[in-house]
C-alpha positions, 0 to 999 in steps of 0.5 A: 549571463547565459548560464543564469538564463538557463538556470532561470528557465529550469526553475520556472519549468514545472513539468519535472515537479509534477512528475515527481508529485505523481510518482510520490502519490502513486507510491503512497497509494501502493503502500497503503494498498499493500498495508491494507491487504496485509492487515486483512490477510492477518485478520482472516488467517486469525479468524480461520484458525479460531474457527478451526480450533473451535470446530476441532474441539466439538464432539460430533456423535456418530450415527 
């Protein structure tokens, strides 16, 4: 009977579940942030390369 009471108390305690929820939520937010930064970085590099290519192809008259 003693083990059953300990198990029942363990099941009723929600402190650990809340901590796990926060860890999972934090990991999801960090994952989304990393994904957004990577996506933005790739788009920025592509835009910079495109501009660089167009500027290199331009003929600028020398005075």
